[in-house]
N, C-alpha and C positions, 0 to 999 in steps of 0.2 A: 234205804239199806234193807236187803232181804233179811227175813227173820232166821231162816235156815238155808244153808247152802249144801249142795251135794259135796263140795270140797272146800275146805278152808286151807289155803296154802300159806305157810309162814316163811317169808323171805322171797326176794325178787332177784336173786342171783341165778346162776346157771341151773341149779336143780329146781328151784321154785318157778322161775319163768317158763322153763321148758315143760315141766309137768302141767302147769296151769294152762299153757297154750294148747297142748294136745288134749287135755280133758275138756276144755271149752270147745275145741273143734269136734269132740266126740259128743257134744250135746249136753254136757254137764254144767250145772250152775257153779261158778267158781268165784271166790274172792281171794285176793292176795294181800296179806298184811306185811308191810315193809317198814322197818324202823326209821330208815332214812327218807329223804325227800326226792322229788323229781329234779333233774338237772337239765339245763339247756346249754348249748355249746358256748354261748357268750357269758356264762356264769362261772366257768372254770377259772381258777386262780392263775395269775401270771406274775404278780409282784409278790415280794416278801410279805407285805401286809395282807394281801389277799390270801396267801397260802395258809395263814393262820386260820382264816375262816373256812378253809377247805378241810380242816380236821374235825373229826366227829367228837364232840363233847356236849351232850344234850343239855348240860347246865349253861353252856355258853354259845356253842355253835352247832348247827346241823350240817356239818361237812360230810364229804363223801369218802374220806380216808380215815379209817379207824386204826390207831396204833396202840397196841397193848404190850406192856412191858412185864416180863417175868424174870425169875432169878437167872436162868441160863439162856433164855430166848426172848426176843422181841418179835411180835407178830404184827404184820401189816395186812389189812384187808379192806375191801370195799364196803361202802354203806350208802345205799340209795336205790332208787328204782333202776335196776340193772346190776346191782350188787358188784361182785368182783370184776365184771366186764368193764366197769368204769375206769379201773386202775390197772388191769392186768396188761401184760406185754403181748397179747394177741396170738400166742403160740398154740397151735393145735397139732399134737403128735400122739400117735397110738403107742402104747407101751410095747416092749418086746413080748413075744409070745410066752417066754419063760416066766414072766411075772404072773400070769394067770394059772400057770401050772403048779404054783406053790400050794402047799396043803392049807394055807390060811384062807384061800379063796373057796367059795361054795362050789360044789361039784357041777352045778348047772352052768357055770360061767367059764368061758374060754374066749380067746381072741376071736375065734370063729363065730361064736354066738353073739359077740358084741359088734361084729362088723357092720350089720345093717344099721345099727344105732349110731355108730361112728360116721357112717356115710350121711345120715340125716343131718347131724350136727355140722359136718363139713359143708354140706350143701346150703344149709340155712345161713351159716355165718360166712359163706363165700371164702373159706380158708384155702389159700393157694400160695405157692412160693412168690416172693416179691418180684413183680415186674415193674421196673422204675417208671414213675409217671413221665409224661411227655416233657422233655427238656432236662430230665435227670438221668444219672447213671447209678450203678450200685454204690452205696455209701463206702467211704474209705475204710471204715472199720470192718465191713464185710470182706473187702479184698484182703485186708491185713489178717483177718481170722482165717481165711482160706489158705493164705500163704503159710501161716503158722501150723495149721492142721496138716496140710500136705507135706510140709517139711518134717513133721513128726511122724509121718506115715499113717495118719489116721483118716478114715473115711469121713468126708464132710460133704454137706449139701445145704441148700437153702431149705428152711423150714416152711411149712404151711402157716401163714399168718392171716388173721381176719382184718386185713387192711385194704381199703379200696384205693385204686390208683388210676381209674379211668376218668372220662369227662364228667362234668357236673350232671347230676341226675336227681330225680326224686327217689328217696329211699324206698325200698320195696314195700314197706308198710309205714303207715303214719304220714305226717305232712311235713317232713323235714327234707331239706336239700342237702345232698351229700356231695362233697367235693373230693378231689384226689388228695392223697397224702402230700403234705408240704415239707416233709423231712424235718419238722420242728423238733422231733425227739421228745415231745411232751406226752407220750402215751400214759405215763404214770399219773399225771396231773390233769388229765382230761383233754380230749381232742376237740379243738374249737372249729374244725371244718367237717366234723362227723365222718372223717375217713376211717376211723375205727368202727368196725361192724359190731358195736355194742348191742346188748340185748334189747335196749330201748328203741332200736331201729328195726327189729325183726320179730323175735318171739313175743315180746311184750305187746306191741301194737296189734299183732295178729291175734293174740289172746283177747284183747279188748274188742277187736272187730267181731269176735265170736261170743261176746257177751260177758267176758270176765271183768270183774270190778277190782280196782286197785285202791288200797287205802294206805298212802304214805304216812310217815310219822306215827306209826302204831308199833309200840314196843311190846311184844308178847312176853309174858312172864309166867304163865301157868296154863295147864291143860287139865281138864277133868272129864270123866265119863258122864254122859247124860243118859238117864234111863230111857231106852227105846229111841233115842234121838242122835246117838253118836257121841260127839265130844264138844264140850264148851271150851273156847279159847279166850283167855283173859288177856287184855292188853291195856296199856296206858297210851291214850291218844295225846301226843305232844302238842302243846300250843304253838302255832306257827309264829307268833310274835313274841310271846313271853317264854324265854328259855327257862327250863327248870320247872315249868308248870305243866300239868297234865290232867286228863279226865279219865276215870276208869270206865272201860267199855268191855263188852264181850260179844263173841260171835259163836254161832252153833254150826258145826259141820257134820253131816252124816259120816263123812270121812275127813281125815286131816293129813296133810303132808307137811312135814317139818323140813325146811331147807334153809336154815339160818346160818349155815357154814359150820365148819368143823368145831370151832369153839362154841358158837352160839347154840347149835342143836344139842351138843353134849351138855352144856350148862343148863339148858331148859329142861331136859329129861332128868338130869341129876336133881334139880330143884323139885320137880314133880314127884320123883321117887323118894328123896331123902328129907326134904323140908316140908312140902305140902302134903305128902302121902296120898296124892291123888292118882298116881300110877305106880303103886307100890310093888307090883309084880314084874317090873322090868328086870331083865337079866343082870346078874352081878358082874357081867363082863363090861357093863357100861363104864366108859372112861378109859378102858384099856386099849393097848395096841396103837397108841398115839405115835405118829411118824411126822418128821419134818421133811420127808422125801429126799433125804440126803443133801439138803440144800446148803450152798455156800455162795454168798454175795460179797462183793467189794474186792476180791482178789483180781489180779490182772497182770498185764505186761506193760512195762514202761519202756518206750523206745527212746533211743538217743536222738534220732533225727527224722523219724517217720511220723507224719501227721495223720492221725486216725479220726479225729473229731468225734468222740463217742456220743456227743449230743446231737448228731446229725443223722437223720433217717429213722425208720422204725426202730424201736428199742431193741428188738431181737430179730435177726434175719437168717442166721445159719447155726449149724451145730456140728460137732464132731463126736463120733462114737469112740469113747475111751475105755470101754468095758475091759475087765480083766477076767481071769479064771474064777475069781472070787465074787466080783460085784459087777452089776450093770452100772455104768457111769456115762453120762453125756455132759459135754461142756458146750455152752452157747456163747456167741458174742453178745455183749450187753451194752446198752446205751442208757444214759440218764438225762432227765430234764436239766436245764441250765442251773436252777437253784441248787441242785444236789452237786453239780459239777463244781460250783464255787466252794462247796464244803470240801470236796475231794482235793481241790487245789491247795487247801490248807494242810491236808494230812499226808499227801504224797511226799516221798523223801526228796530232799534237795541238799546238795553240799553247802549251799549258801544260806540255808534256813536260819541258823543261829546268828550268823553275822548280820543278816538283814533284820532279824528281830531286834538285835542289840542296837542297830542303827536307828530303827524306828523308835525304840524306847528313848534313846538319847534325844532325837528330834522332838519327841512328844514332851519331854521334860523341859527342854529349852523353850519350846513354844509356850508351855504353861507359865513360865516366869517372864514371858514377853521378850525373849532374846531373838526368836525367829518370827518372821511374818507368816500370815496364814497361807499364802501361796506356796511357800517353801514346804510347809508342813503337808499341804495337800499333795504336792508332787511326790514327796517321800512315801506317803501312805498309799498313793496310787501305784507307785513302783513296787512297794512291798506286796501289794495284792497281785499285780499282773506280771511281774518280771519272770516268774517261774515258768509260766505257760506249760505246765506239766500235763494238765488234763487233755490238751490237744494231742499229746503224744501217748496217751494212756488208753489201752484196750482192756476194758473190764470183762470179766467172765461171770457167767452164771453156771455153777456146777450143781448137778443133780445125780443122785445115786440111790442104791438100795441100802438104806440104813436099817438098823435092827428093829424098828417099829416097836420099841419097848417102853415108850413113855406112858405116863399116867395123867389123865385129866381128873381133877377132883374139886370139890367145893371147899373154899376157905373163906370164912366170914361171909358166906352167902354168894361169893363170886368164884368164877372159874380160876383155877391155878394149875400149873404144870409141873410135874416131877419128871425131869429129863436129864440125862447125862450122855456125853459122847462116848463113854467107855465101851458100851456094847457095839458101837459103830466105829471104833478106833481104826480098824484095818481099812474100812471103806474110806474114811476121811484121809488116811495116809495115802491110799492109792489115788484119791481124787486130787490131792495136792501134788503128788508126783506127776500126774497127767498134766496139770496146769503148768508146772515147772518145765515139763518137756515141750509144751507148746511155746512157752516163752523163749526157751533156748533155741528152738527151731526157727523162731522169728527174729533171732538176733536181738532180743530185748531182755530186759531185766525183770524177773518175777517179783511181783509185789504182793505180799500176803495180806489177807483181810486183817485190818487192825483189830477187829472184834475177836478173831480166832487166835491171836497171839497169846502165848502163855503169859500170865496165869488166868486170863479172862476166860478163854474157851467158850465164848458166847457167840450166838448167831442171830442174824436178822432173817426172819422166815416169812415167805409169802405164800407157801403151799402146804399148810398143815393138813394132815389126813388122820382118819381113825377116830376112835372114841365111841362110835355107835356102829361097830363093824358088822358086816353081813357074814353069814355062815350057815351051817347045816342044822344047828339046834340052839336052844337057849343056853345050853351049857358052854358053847364055844363062841357065842355071838349075841348081838342085841337085836338084829333084824334078819329076816330070811333073805333068800337070793334076790327077791324083787323089792326089798326095802320095807316090808311089813314088820312092825315090831312084834316080837314074840309075846304071846298072851294078850295082845290088844288088836283084835281084828279091825281093819279100817284105819289104823294109825301107821303112817309111813314116815321114813326118813329118806331123803333123796338129795344128798350132797356129798362133799368130800369126807364127811365123818363115817360113812359106811364102808369106805375103801380100807381093806384089812392089811395092806402092806404098802411099802414105798413103791412108786411106779417107775422111778428113774427118768421120768419125763414130766413136762408141765402137765398138771392134772386137769385143766379146764375141759379138754375134749372128752376125757373119761367121765368127768362129773356130768357133762352134758349128755353123754351116751347113757349114763345111768338114769338120768331124768327121763330120757326118751323111752328107755326100757321099762321103767316103773310105770309110766303112763300107759304104755302098750299092754302090759300085763293086767293092769286094772281094767282096761277097756275090753280086752280080748282073752285074757287068762291063758296066754300061750306065748311062745317065742316068735318074734318077727323073722321072716326069711327075706333074703335079697329078692327084689322084685315082687314083694308081697302085695296082694290085692288090697290089703288094709293099710298100706304105707301112708302115713299122714302127708297132706299136701302143704305146699309152701304158701297157699293163699286160701 
C-alpha cells in the first residue's frame, strides 16, 4: 500500500471509475476506495434466497444493491466495484439543450462544451441502439411501446444502451469473456453473461492496467486536511468473512475525488463539516437542490389480450418525448427481472382477485383441519398464483421529467435524511401522468397507476437522485465550481450525480460519466476538451 497517492478516489461508480481511469492514464498514482466488493457474473442472485444476499447490509451481507427508505422516497443504488453500473438499466441519453441553459448551471457548461465528454463515454461503454442478437427480434414490449407512442403522436426511437449483442469475445479490458445479451431481463440483478458493458469491463480494468489500485470493502467516513500533504481519508476496512467487523485505516491523497453517489457524497461532506469539523468552510448550500429527476416507476399499461412479456429483453430499449410547454418529460419502456414480476403479479388489478383470495383461504382452512389432501391444496395455490397472467400483458413505464429540484439532504442522528415533497413539482407530475394515460389510451390498454403514488401515499421509488453538492459560479450559490472542485478546499473534488444542479429529464448515467471525464481532463490540462482534441484520452 503506497503511503501517499496523487489521488484518492472515493467510490467506484461512474464518477469514481472514470476519473480514476483518466488520471491513471495521465501518469498519476491513484487508489480507489469502494465500500462494496468485486462481483463475478456467476455470483449474481437468481433465486429468492440468493437475492437476499444481493442486498447491501454490512452487518449481514455485502450485496450490490443498496435500498434506503425515507419518509417520502425510497432510493435504490448500486454498491460494489462498478457502482451503479452493476444495477442500472444501461441507458445513455444526452439531456435536452434547454437543461444546460437554466440559470442553475455554471456559465462554463453547455451541451456544446459537454459534447466531447459525452462522446468519450458513449465510445467507452459502446452505447448504441439495440440490434437484436443473432436469432432474436425486437422484444414485444419494444414493439408495444412504439405502437403506443406513435398512436399518441409522440416522437419515439430506440435509446442508446450499453448492451453487447455480438458474438462471444474477450472484453476490451481485463480477462472476462463477454457474450451476447440473452434477453433474460435481469439487468437490475446482475448480468451473468457480461452482456452489460458495466464499468468493471472497461474503465476499471483500464485504470488498473495503468497502475490504479482498488481497495474494495473500504467504507470512508471522514476526510481531513493534512499540513503540506493534501488530505487524509479515514475508512473502515470491512472484514471479508465476519460481517459487522472492521479495522480502522487511512489513506493520504495529495488530492481527493469524492464520487460516492448523490446520497453518499453529500452525507460524507455533511459529516466532515457539521460533525467532525474537519472541513468546516464548505458552502452552506451543501445538501440543497436535491432532485429525483422527475422519476416515476411502476405505472404502465395493462392490455386485454396483447402479450408484451416485460421481463424479456434489455430492461429499457426505447423512449418517447412527451415534453410540454412547461416541462421536459420523457417516458421509456421498462422491463423487470422475474422476481419483481412475481410481485407485480400480486398487485396488478384483477376482477377475480377477491374471489380467488377467498377460495384460497377456504381451501387453506379445510386443509388445516385435514379435510382436503395436499395435492388439492397445492393445485389451488398454484392456480391462485398463476391464473391471472397479468404481468405478461403489462407494459411498465419509466417516467422522467424536470422536477423542482427543491429537496434538502441533511443529517439526522448521524445519517443522511431527505426532506422532499411533490408539491413544488405537482404540475410536472400531473403532466407526466397525463402523458402515460395518453400512451395507454393510444395502445388500447388500461392505464395502471403506480401503487406508491396513489393518494394518500404520494411516495416514489427513486433510482436517479441528483444534487446536494451542486456546481455553480460561487460558494454563495453552490458547493463546487464548474469542474467539481470544492469551494475553499483546493484539490478536493466531487464527481458524481450530487454536483448536478437540476433535473435532467433523462437517465443521468451518461451525464455523470461525462462530468467524470471533464473533471479529470480539467485536472490534467486545466482547459476544456475540444472535439478531435490532441489530448483526448485513449481507450487502451
